C-alpha positions in Angstrom: 143.7 142.7 146.9 140.2 142.6 148.5 140.9 145.7 150.6 141.9 147.5 147.4 138.7 146.6 145.7 136.7 147.6 148.8 138.5 150.9 149.0 137.7 151.4 145.3 134.1 150.7 145.9 134.0 153.1 148.8 135.6 155.8 146.6 133.1 155.2 143.9 130.2 155.3 146.4 131.3 158.8 147.6 130.6 160.5 144.2 127.7 159.4 142.1 128.6 161.6 139.1 132.1 160.1 139.1 130.7 156.6 139.1 128.3 157.3 136.2 131.1 159.1 134.3 133.4 156.2 134.7 130.7 153.8 133.7 129.8 155.8 130.6 133.5 156.0 129.6 133.9 152.3 130.0 130.8 151.6 127.9 132.0 153.9 125.2 135.4 152.2 125.2 133.9 148.8 125.0 131.6 149.7 122.2 134.4 151.4 120.2 136.5 148.3 120.8 133.8 146.0 119.5 133.4 148.1 116.3 137.2 148.1 115.8 137.3 144.4 116.3 134.5 143.8 113.8 135.9 146.1 111.1 139.5 144.9 110.8 141.0 141.5 111.6 143.4 141.7 114.5 146.5 139.8 115.3 146.0 137.2 118.1 148.1 139.2 120.5 146.0 142.3 119.9 142.9 140.3 120.3 144.0 138.9 123.7 144.9 142.4 124.8 141.5 143.7 123.7 139.7 140.9 125.6 141.7 141.8 128.7 140.7 145.5 128.3 137.1 144.5 127.7 137.0 142.3 130.9 138.6 145.1 132.9 136.0 147.6 131.5 133.2 145.3 132.5 134.6 144.9 136.0 134.7 148.8 136.2 131.1 149.0 135.0 129.9 146.5 137.5 131.8 148.2 140.3 130.3 151.5 139.4 126.8 150.1 139.1 127.2 148.5 142.6 128.6 151.7 144.1 125.8 153.7 142.5 123.1 151.4 143.7 124.5 151.3 147.2 124.7 155.1 147.2 121.1 155.4 146.0 120.0 152.9 148.6 121.6 155.1 151.3 119.9 158.3 150.2 
């Protein structure tokens, strides 16, 4: 599991535009999910799935930020 995360971080570090693109997409998905969650009441199962997707999106954002910062530090 740790090696998979490390490989993902190395892959993200190799392409700065890819990392910022994924980060922007994850942020857009999270914001859209928050608006959807606020407008209509969700069933508990859908709410749990949304929270799982939100947590995964935040993990992707943090990984992309870390990869981008490491790449900027190497330049």
